Each structure stands twice: as structure tokens, then as C-alpha cells.
C-alpha positions as CSV (number, residue, x, y, z in Angstrom):
1,M,13.5,5.1,-32.2
2,R,10.3,7.7,-31.5
3,A,8.1,4.9,-31.0
4,L,10.3,3.5,-27.8
5,V,10.2,6.7,-26.1
6,P,6.6,6.6,-25.0
7,L,6.7,2.7,-24.2
8,I,10.1,3.3,-21.8
9,V,8.1,6.3,-20.2
10,L,5.0,4.1,-19.7
11,A,6.9,1.2,-18.3
12,A,8.8,3.5,-15.8
13,G,5.5,5.1,-14.6
14,L,3.9,1.5,-14.2
15,G,7.0,0.4,-12.5
16,L,6.8,3.2,-9.8
17,S,3.0,2.9,-9.0
18,A,3.6,-0.7,-8.7
19,C,6.5,-0.2,-6.0
20,S,4.5,2.4,-4.1
21,S,1.3,0.3,-3.7
22,S,2.9,-3.0,-2.6
23,H,4.3,-0.9,0.4
24,R,1.1,-0.1,2.0
25,W,-1.5,-1.9,4.0
26,C,-4.7,-1.1,6.0
27,E,-4.5,-1.2,9.9
28,H,-7.1,-0.9,12.5
29,D,-5.6,2.3,14.1
30,A,-6.1,1.0,18.0
31,T,-4.6,-2.4,17.6
32,D,-2.1,-2.0,14.7
33,T,-3.9,-5.2,13.3
34,K,-3.5,-5.6,9.4
35,V,-7.1,-5.7,7.8
36,A,-8.6,-6.0,4.5
37,D,-7.9,-2.7,2.4
38,R,-11.7,-2.1,1.7
39,Y,-11.7,-0.5,5.3
40,C,-9.5,2.2,4.3
41,K,-10.6,2.6,0.8
42,N,-14.2,3.2,2.2
43,H,-12.8,5.6,5.0
44,V,-14.0,3.8,7.8
45,R,-13.4,5.6,11.2
46,G,-10.6,3.8,13.0
47,Y,-8.9,2.4,10.1
48,E,-5.8,4.1,8.4
49,W,-3.1,3.3,5.6
50,E,0.3,2.3,6.7
51,H,3.5,2.6,4.5
52,G,6.7,0.9,5.1
53,S,8.8,-2.0,3.6
54,S,7.1,-4.5,5.5
55,H,4.1,-5.0,7.9
56,K,5.3,-4.5,11.8
57,S,4.3,-7.7,13.6
58,H,1.9,-7.4,16.5
59,K,1.6,-10.2,19.2
60,K,-1.5,-10.4,20.9
61,K,-1.5,-10.1,24.9
62,H,-2.6,-13.5,26.6
């Protein structure tokens, strides 16, 4: 029984981190366009992490 407790805690922690990271994406701030995560990871000016349950759709004006 003692061996199961650390495994349960580890599994719960991994589950929480997987949920939180799957609901974020990197966006170009001015256009709200979803871009590669590397822009936010590298702290490129004009890009920021967005959080939520889904990516908001952005339609281009013609």
C-alpha cells in the first residue's frame, strides 16, 4: 500500500500539468493570430500566451 501512494500523487500531478498546458497557445497580440509556441517561449515582443478552453477564431478582412 505504501508504494501506491507516491504513484498516485505522481499520476495526479502529471494529469494536472497536462490539462493546463493543453489550454494555452501563443498569439500575435495585434492580430490575435495563433502562431508557433517558440515566439512566446523566446519572449518575442508582440506575442503572448493565451489561455482558455479553445482558440478563438479570427476571420481575416478582405
